[in-house]
C-alpha positions, 0 to 999 in steps of 0.5 A: 348680260344685257338684253339685247337691243330691241329688247331695250329700246322697246321696253324704254318706248313702251315705259315713256307712254305709261308714264304720266306727262309726256316723255321721249325715249332715246336709245344708245348702244354704246360701241366703245366702252366710254360711252357708257361713262359719258351717258351716265355722267349726270345720273343721279345715283349713289346706289344700284345704278351706279353699282351696275355703271361702275362694274359692269359694261352695260353695252346700251341704255336708254334715255327717258325725258319728260317735256319740262326736262326731267330725264330718267336713265333706263339700263337692263338689270346686270344678271337679272333678265326679268328686271331694268334700273331706273334712275334720274338724271341730275339738271344741268346748270345748277351750280354743284355747291347746290347739290352737296347737302341733298340726298341722291334720289337713288334709282330703283329696279323695275320688272319687265312690265312696262305698266308696273314699272312706270307705277313703281316709278310714279310713287317712288322714284319721282317724289323723291326727284320731286323733293330733292330737285326741290332741295337743290333748287332752294340752296342755289337760290340761296347761293345766288343770294349770298355775295361772294367774299371779297378777297384780298390778293397779295403778290410778291415783287422783288422783296415787297408784298403787293396788296390789292385794295380792298373794297371794305373799310375796315379791311382796309384798315387791317392793312394799315394796322399791319404795316402796309402802305397804300401806293396811288401809283400802283393802286395797291398797298405795299408791304415793305420787305427790309424785315422779312420776319417782321413781314411774314408776321405780318402777313399772318396776322392780317389774314387771321383779322381778315378772316374774322371779317369775312374776306378771303386771302390769296397769294399769287406767284411771283411776278415782275413789278413791272407787271402789276396792274397791267397783267391779269390776275387769275382767279386764285383759290379761296381762302376763305372764311366760309368752310365749305358745305359736306354731306 
């Protein structure tokens, strides 16, 4: 069972006073079960804290916020009346891709003693959080410095394929070599559909050659020829050369 509401709140306030730096404490009682997951959505943990959130109705939590924006999530440890769980909350405003190769700074169990709990957090959780955050910021900086791969969009219009004009000259040569003809009125390449088998083979060849150049290829749904060049193109899924990073 969760600790009584006033006790978690008072523990969090005392913990905030013991931690180095300036921290503010915000206690929250969950009025419905969904509140628990909304509050814990960005808890940066795949161990004790994550399991407690997933498997138990916690009833309440507290969030400690340092003046530099660092946040900690505090809950009573289920079935352990004299312990609390403390986990870091991931910072916002950073692309999800920047987190993928970074190990989570998993939370820790701390005793029902604000002085000892603050010491444990200071020597264990916060250093691992700082290390993980530095890796995330480094990944985000490299992602920002890497230009997005060019994307060529192919749209079926009647029997023909219309292909957006690439910016790169080598990509243009790939389209020309595979039977595409530039239409100045449409400001796009056209791959005629008189021979559908040859058309299909040309698309496959062009896709493979563009991929080797680092140029993505996306096939858009059927739309009318009249709409070409006037309707906005929705952001297509990338079929990019670079593979997505995973842990």
